C-alpha positions as CSV (number, residue, x, y, z in Angstrom):
1,M,70.4,51.4,93.4
2,S,67.8,48.5,93.2
3,E,68.4,45.7,91.2
4,E,64.8,46.2,89.6
5,C,65.6,49.9,88.9
6,T,63.9,51.2,85.7
7,H,66.0,54.5,85.7
8,E,62.5,56.4,85.7
9,C,63.6,58.5,88.8
10,G,60.5,60.6,88.8
11,S,58.3,57.6,89.8
12,C,60.8,56.1,92.1
13,S,60.1,55.6,95.7
14,S,63.5,54.6,97.0
15,A,65.0,57.3,99.2
16,D,68.6,55.7,99.2
17,C,69.1,55.1,95.4
18,A,72.5,56.1,94.4
19,E,71.2,57.2,90.8
20,R,69.0,59.8,92.6
21,T,71.9,61.7,94.2
22,K,73.7,62.2,90.9
23,I,73.8,65.7,89.6
24,P,73.7,65.6,85.8
25,L,76.3,67.8,83.8
26,E,75.2,70.8,82.1
27,K,74.6,70.2,78.4
28,G,76.2,73.5,77.3
29,N,75.3,75.9,74.4
30,P,74.5,74.0,71.1
31,N,76.8,76.7,69.4
32,S,79.6,75.5,71.8
33,H,81.8,72.5,71.0
34,I,84.5,72.3,74.1
35,K,86.8,69.4,74.1
36,K,88.8,69.9,77.4
37,V,88.0,71.8,80.6
38,I,90.8,72.6,83.1
39,A,89.8,74.4,86.5
40,V,92.3,76.6,88.0
41,M,91.8,76.8,91.9
42,S,93.4,77.7,95.2
43,G,92.8,77.3,98.8
44,K,92.7,81.0,99.6
45,G,92.7,84.2,97.7
46,G,95.6,86.5,96.7
47,V,97.9,83.7,95.5
48,G,97.8,84.5,91.7
49,K,95.1,82.0,90.6
50,S,93.8,84.4,87.8
51,L,97.2,85.1,86.7
52,V,98.1,81.4,86.2
53,T,94.9,81.0,84.4
54,S,95.7,83.7,82.1
55,M,99.2,82.5,81.4
56,L,98.2,78.9,80.7
57,A,95.6,80.3,78.3
58,V,98.2,82.4,76.5
59,I,100.6,79.7,76.3
60,M,98.1,77.1,74.8
61,R,97.0,79.9,72.4
62,R,100.5,80.2,71.2
63,R,100.6,76.6,70.6
64,G,98.0,76.7,68.2
65,F,94.9,75.9,70.1
66,N,91.5,77.4,70.4
67,V,91.2,78.6,74.0
68,G,88.6,80.1,76.1
69,V,88.5,81.4,79.8
70,L,85.6,81.3,81.7
71,D,85.8,83.6,84.9
72,A,83.9,81.8,87.6
73,D,85.2,84.1,90.2
74,V,82.1,86.1,89.9
75,T,82.4,88.4,93.2
76,G,86.1,89.0,92.4
77,P,86.5,88.9,88.5
78,S,90.0,89.9,87.2
79,I,90.4,88.1,83.7
80,P,89.3,91.0,81.8
81,K,91.8,93.5,83.4
82,T,94.5,90.8,83.1
83,F,94.1,90.8,79.4
84,N,93.6,94.8,79.2
85,I,89.9,94.3,77.8
86,K,87.6,97.0,78.2
87,E,84.7,96.1,75.7
88,K,81.5,94.4,76.6
89,A,80.2,91.0,75.7
90,G,77.5,91.1,72.8
91,S,74.5,89.1,72.1
92,S,73.9,86.7,69.0
93,E,70.8,86.7,66.7
94,K,69.9,83.5,68.5
95,G,69.7,85.3,71.9
96,G,73.1,83.8,73.1
97,I,75.8,85.7,74.8
98,L,79.0,86.3,72.7
99,P,82.2,86.3,74.4
100,V,84.9,88.8,74.1
101,T,87.7,87.9,72.0
102,T,91.4,89.2,72.8
103,K,94.0,90.3,70.4
104,S,95.5,86.9,70.0
105,G,92.1,85.1,69.7
106,I,91.3,84.0,73.1
107,K,87.6,83.9,74.1
108,L,86.7,85.4,77.4
109,M,83.5,85.6,79.6
110,S,83.4,87.3,82.9
111,V,80.7,89.2,84.9
112,N,82.8,92.4,84.4
113,L,82.0,92.1,80.6
114,L,78.3,92.4,81.5
115,L,78.4,95.0,84.2
116,E,77.8,98.7,83.1
117,N,80.8,99.7,85.4
118,S,83.5,97.1,86.1
119,T,83.8,98.7,89.5
120,D,80.3,97.8,90.6
121,P,80.2,95.2,93.3
122,V,78.4,91.9,92.7
123,V,76.4,91.7,96.1
124,W,74.7,88.3,95.2
125,R,74.0,85.3,97.4
126,G,75.5,81.8,96.5
127,P,72.8,80.2,94.5
128,I,72.5,83.2,92.2
129,I,76.4,83.1,91.8
130,S,76.1,79.5,90.9
131,G,73.4,80.2,88.3
132,V,75.6,82.8,86.6
133,V,78.5,80.3,86.4
134,K,76.2,77.8,84.7
135,Q,74.8,80.5,82.4
136,F,78.3,81.2,81.2
137,W,78.4,77.6,80.1
138,N,74.9,77.2,78.8
139,D,74.3,80.7,77.2
140,V,77.6,81.8,76.0
141,E,78.2,80.6,72.3
142,W,81.9,79.7,72.6
143,G,82.2,78.0,69.3
144,D,85.0,75.7,68.8
145,I,87.2,75.4,71.9
146,D,90.2,73.0,72.5
147,Y,90.9,74.1,76.0
148,M,88.6,76.0,78.4
149,F,90.2,77.2,81.5
150,V,88.0,77.9,84.4
151,D,89.1,80.7,86.9
152,M,87.8,79.6,90.1
153,P,87.0,81.8,93.2
154,P,89.2,80.8,96.2
155,G,88.3,78.1,98.7
156,T,86.0,75.0,98.6
157,G,82.6,76.5,98.7
158,D,79.5,76.9,96.4
159,I,81.1,77.8,93.1
160,P,84.0,75.1,93.1
161,L,81.3,72.5,93.9
162,T,78.9,73.9,91.2
163,V,81.9,73.7,88.7
164,F,82.9,70.3,89.6
165,Q,79.2,68.9,89.7
166,S,78.1,70.5,86.6
167,L,81.0,71.1,84.2
168,P,82.8,68.1,82.5
169,V,86.1,69.1,84.3
170,N,89.1,67.0,82.9
171,G,91.6,68.2,85.3
172,I,92.6,70.8,88.0
173,I,95.6,73.2,88.5
174,V,96.2,74.0,92.1
175,V,98.0,77.5,92.7
176,T,99.7,78.2,95.8
177,S,102.6,80.4,97.4
178,P,105.6,79.7,99.8
179,Q,103.8,80.5,103.1
180,D,103.2,77.6,105.4
181,L,99.7,78.9,106.1
182,V,98.9,79.0,102.4
183,S,100.3,75.5,101.9
184,M,98.0,74.2,104.7
185,I,95.0,75.6,102.9
186,V,96.0,74.2,99.5
187,E,96.0,70.8,101.1
188,K,92.1,71.4,101.5
189,A,91.8,72.2,97.8
190,V,93.8,69.1,96.8
191,K,91.6,66.8,99.0
192,M,88.6,68.5,97.6
193,A,89.6,67.5,94.2
194,S,90.2,63.9,95.4
195,M,86.7,63.8,97.0
196,M,85.2,65.0,93.5
197,N,87.4,62.4,91.7
198,K,89.1,65.3,89.6
199,P,92.7,64.6,88.6
200,I,95.3,67.2,89.8
201,L,97.4,67.9,86.8
202,G,100.0,69.9,88.6
203,I,100.7,72.7,91.4
204,V,102.0,76.2,90.6
205,E,103.7,78.1,93.1
206,N,103.4,81.7,92.6
207,M,105.9,84.6,93.9
208,A,108.1,81.6,94.8
209,Y,111.2,83.9,94.8
210,F,112.7,87.1,93.5
211,Q,115.8,87.0,91.2
212,C,118.3,90.2,91.3
213,P,118.5,91.6,87.9
214,N,122.2,92.5,88.7
215,C,123.6,89.6,90.3
216,K,121.1,87.0,89.4
217,T,120.9,85.7,93.0
218,R,117.7,84.2,93.9
219,H,115.8,85.5,97.2
220,N,113.1,83.5,98.9
221,I,111.0,86.5,100.0
222,F,108.1,84.5,101.5
223,G,110.2,81.5,102.7
224,E,111.6,78.4,101.4
225,S,109.6,76.5,98.8
226,N,107.6,73.3,99.9
227,V,105.8,72.8,96.5
228,A,107.9,69.8,95.8
229,S,107.2,68.1,98.9
230,L,103.6,68.7,98.7
231,A,103.5,67.4,95.2
232,G,105.3,64.3,96.4
233,F,103.1,63.5,99.2
234,Y,100.1,63.8,97.0
235,N,101.7,62.0,94.1
236,I,101.3,65.0,91.7
237,H,103.9,64.9,88.9
238,Q,104.0,68.6,87.7
239,T,105.0,71.4,89.5
240,A,106.1,75.0,88.4
241,Q,107.3,78.3,89.9
242,I,106.6,81.9,88.9
243,P,108.9,84.2,90.6
244,L,108.1,87.9,91.7
245,D,108.6,89.5,88.5
246,P,108.1,93.5,88.1
247,K,107.9,93.2,84.3
248,L,105.1,90.6,84.5
249,A,103.0,93.1,86.7
250,A,103.9,96.1,84.5
251,E,102.9,94.4,81.4
252,C,99.5,93.2,82.8
253,D,98.8,96.8,83.8
254,K,99.8,98.3,80.6
255,D,98.9,96.0,77.6
256,G,97.8,92.7,79.0
257,I,99.3,89.2,79.7
258,E,99.5,88.4,76.1
259,N,102.5,90.6,75.7
260,F,104.4,89.1,78.1
261,D,106.9,86.3,77.0
262,N,108.3,83.8,79.4
263,D,108.8,80.0,80.2
264,Y,107.5,79.7,83.5
265,L,104.7,77.4,82.7
266,N,105.8,75.8,79.6
267,L,106.4,72.3,81.0
268,L,103.0,72.2,82.7
269,A,101.3,73.3,79.4
270,A,103.2,70.7,77.8
271,Y,102.1,68.2,80.3
272,I,98.4,69.2,79.8
273,E,98.7,68.8,76.0
274,Q,100.1,65.4,76.3
275,N,97.9,64.1,79.2
276,V,94.5,65.7,79.0
């Protein structure tokens, strides 16, 4: 930035001014008052990112906070299914979008809450999808939210970049599984967070083990855990593990994640409450 900068970028002729490269954060809906934004991301799909997002939302709601979930995985939305939500989003008198509220009071917004049929594919290009994510922030009347969890699509492409540059993200949760290949890809997500100057609050290893219901022996179905070493290498203070639990899957399919009681992510939730 030039020492004589007047901050009037529209009339500036400087091509290398740092101020011109900054992307301003989206202002959000005037009827939304969101205090903290937590993004949940993964290096690849299929590791349980939406499950972790939903579980954290439920825990924080049980702790008495106002919670919202913004489903930024536009082409693979699964948040409504996880909460067993079948109704559609509505509209306010002011023309804004009203999120769907779950039975415990968590507010949700997902593209599947807007589609006529939840099985209809979203065949849109990147810029349109990025615009939808911004609309979920700008046009949805969220009300008072203490913690907004953003369920990101897998990878390090357009949508994660849009979220990091456009939303006031306070921290990131990275989701992985024990396989070596997944761990390698997770490091890409960790490095992207560092590039965007966003703190990583913790790493969650899903499908970490299976515990026999009879003898209580743990079996590492997908290999030995390396989440502790990965966290140590990147100086990440919090880790958590979610086992392969048939009861969890059955509850999500039957009545939704809010009916499942567990302590898998309690320490991570406490860390978020104390440090974000």
